[in-house]
N, C-alpha and C positions, 0 to 999 in steps of 0.2 A: 711714669713722671712726672713732678709736680709743672705746673702751666710756668712758663719762662714772663713774668710781666717786666723787668725793669733788668738791661744790660749797662753795661760799662767799658769802653775803651780808654785807658787812663795813659793821657801823654804824658811828655816831660814837663810841655807848661800848658797843655789844653787839654781836659777831660770831653769826652764825648758819651753823651746818654740819650739811649733810648726806653720812653716807661710808655706801656700801654695806658689808653687814656682812660682806662678802667681805674686804673691806678694813683694815686694820690701824695707817694710817697716825696714828690720833686716839688711840691706846690709850694715850701722856703725861699726857693731857688729860681721862682716866676722869672726873675730880671735875666735870667740865663734862658731864656725859653727861646727858638729858631722857628720853630713849623711846629705844624702838625699834618699825617699822613697814615692812611692806611691805618687809621685808628691808633696813631703812637702819636706820642707828644716829642719832639727832641731838643734837646740841650746839649749847647756847650759853654762850660764853665772853665775859669784858671785852675788849675791842680791842685794846687796850695790849697783849695778848698773842701777837698775830697774827707779832709781830717774834723770838716766841721757836720761831715753826714753821718748821722747816726742811725742807720741800717747796714743791712747786708745786699750786696746784688746778688739776682741768680745767676749769673755768667759774667766774667769780666776778662779782658785782655790787658795787655800793655802792664810794665813791669812796673807799674806803681798800683796796682791793681789787688795783689795777692793778700792785704790786710782788709781787704772791701770785702773777703768773702766768708760764707760759712764755713766754705770746706775748697781744698786745694783741688778738689776733682771740677769743682764749677770751672777753674781755670781754664781758658784756651792759648794756648801758641799764637803771638800775631801773627805768623805767616797761614797760618790755619785758619783763624779766622779773614784774614785778606781773602783767601782762595774759596772760602764758601760763601764769602758775601760777593763773591764775584761773578759765582756760579748761581748764586740765587736772582743777581741783578741781570747780568747779559746772558743772553742764551746761543751765544758764538764764538767761536775761537778767538785769540789774542793773548794781548800779555797788557797785565795789570801794574802798573807802578805804584807805589806808596810813597809820596813824600812828605816825612812826620821833620818834628822840629829838631832831632838829632841824629834819622838814620834813613835810610831808602832800601826796600823791598821789594822785587818783584818778582811774579811769576807768569808762566805763559802754558795754554792750554792747547792741543791743537786735536782733532778728529773729536771733538768733544771730551777729551783726557785731558788730567795733568801730565805737562813734558819736562817741564824744567824751572829751577827758582833760584832768586838769589839776594842775599841781606847783606847789606853793607852799614857797619857801624861806625864804620874810621874816617874814610877820606870823606863821607858824608857827612860827617859828623857837624851837628849845632847848624846847619845852613837853616832852618828854617825859624830858629829860637834867634841867630845873627840879624838873619833880617829884621825881626820884630825889633830887637835890640837897636840897630842901626835906625829904624823910623822913630823910634822912640827918641833917639839919641837926638836926631835932626829937625826932630819935630815934624814929620812929613806923612803925610797921608798915605795910604796903601794905594788910593786914587789919584796919585799927582805920580804915579810910576808908569813911564810909557816906556812901548818897549823901543829898544836902538839896536840897529844892526851889529853895532859896536861890543865888543863883550870883554871880560876879564878872563884870562886864561889864568884858573885856578885848579890847583888840586882839592885845597878843602874850603869850608866859610871863613875860617881863623886867620888862614894865610890871604884871604882875600881882603882882609880889615886893612893890611899897607896899604894896598893898592888905592884903595877908597878913599883913605884919610891926605894919601901922597897927591890925589886928582883933588883931593877938595883944597887940602894948603893952597894947591897952585890956580887957585880960580875956579874951578870946574862947580857946577851945579851939583846941590849934593843929592838930589834926586835922578838928576843925569848917573850921576857913579853910580848909585845904588841899582838903578837899570840895569847897567851893566854890567854888576855883580849878577842880579839874576838871572842874565844871557848867559852868563857863565855856568852857574847852577843847571840852568835848562841841558845847555848844550853837555854837561857833564851827567846829568842823569838820562839823558837819549843816548850814549856813548855804554852806558854802563848798565842798561833795558838791552842792549845789543844794536841798538842804531834800525829800531822798527821801523816801518813804513806808516803801523796804525800806531797809536798808544792808549790805552786807556787810562786813567789819573784818578789818584786817589788820595786827599787828605788835607790841608788846611791850603795849601798852593794850587786846588780849584777854584779859589776863591780868589786869586791874584793875576788880575788882568795881562799884567805885563810879564809873568811866568808864563801863563797860557800861551800868550803869543810868541814869545821867545822860545819855548818848545816847540809851536805850530811851523816855525822856519824847518824843522829839522823834519817832522814826521806830522800824520791827520791826531789831532788830539781827542779825545771825549772824555771831559770829565766828569766824574759819578759821584762828586762831593765829599764830606767829612766823616760821613757814617757808614762806610761802606763796612771796617770791619765790626762794626755795632750790629749792620746787620748780617754778618756771619754768624752772631752768636747764639740768632733768635731760632 
């Protein structure tokens, strides 16, 4: 088997890439460089830029990645990538929840073995993407969002828009309204993962302090960052 030098997790809005530092394929995209770790370089770039990449990845996951591979056999299911990434990073039992821009999925390990999973791409649809659109529309930075004990009771990110806009129209601060929305997403995520006492978190929401603080109200949260699915490909 040939050495894996560069892998891709192609999300709906953002794509995550890990490249071994001895390679230089990502040099034209240095603006999207995030960090170096374990002799690898990490990148996060808008998925719309994937069509400007003129090479093929060694391994990839995500529904937008099939045309980025030399062969379909190099594609990995997202849940499998999540499971493999968790096993590589965490040496204990637990539940890993991955929150994306349009879906959420979790997997559970018990007695050192995989036990159960679920994947929700309906009522969790567009949660991350919706938050990003709201922040841009109201010109708010993620750092402006603070945990609030209040939350919107929502079944989907799209349905939460009406509550946010109604509150803002009635004089509420936009950052507070969006924070309530994020708290609602966090509560739904905890329920979706079957109300665990401890939860490992993967995905872009790891970098949203308001979301992590909201989720921490219901369970202990251990963020593992945005690159866990890529870690599962190496």
